[in-house]
C-alpha positions, 0 to 999 in steps of 0.5 A: 457444678452442686446445687440442691436437687429440683423439681422439673415438672412439663405440662403436655398439651395442644398448641394453645390456642387451638389442638396443633400438635407442632409443640408436641411433635416438632420441641419435645425431641430435641427439649428430650436431648437436652434433658439427657443431656445435662442429666435432668430427668422430668414429669411430664404431665400428659394430656392423654389424647396426644399419645400418637404423637408423644409415646415414640419421644418419652418412652415409657422404660425411660428417666422421666417420669409421665402423668396424665393432664386429662383425657382432653384438657377441658377445664375440669371445674366445668364438668359435673362429677360423672364427667371428671370421674371419665377424664380422669380415669380414661386419660390413665387407663390410654397412658398406662395402655400405652405402657405408662405407669401413672400414678399424678394427676395435674388438672388442665390450668391449674384449676379442680374442683373441690372434689377431685382428690377424692375422685383420682384416689378412687382413679388409682392417682397417688398424687395430685400435681392441681396445686401451688404455685409454680415458682413460690418464691420467684414474682409473677407476672400475668400477661394479659395477650392471649393466649395466655402465660405467666412469666417466671425467670428463668435460671439459665444453663450453659 
């Protein structure tokens, strides 16, 4: 099947509504097997606090890219400059200490303060994936149920 290349990203964070790691421990490994089966590579934006739970699944020398999703998945717009610097720099340091080459960052909740691009450059990131629509050409419908999610029609793989 010939198709245009796509960019596929996953935000890897604790289970919504708490700090449980069921999704990282139980769902991530079979999800990676599915990606491998269909020869799909992805960028995983990882909350660095989850390194102990995910590093067995995403190989540092594997086909997938690992970027930072912050240290603790804290809303950056609620932090002062020093707090933001710590979140972005420490998360990169920990991910790189685990063997990953980290060049990208995605702000938690897709919300970033205006100073973020400058701080990411200072911390050594090559790109920021914090802005933009998840699927710019597809309709988005906000779900009012907590935890909140954005429902988008997804292509089916068979």
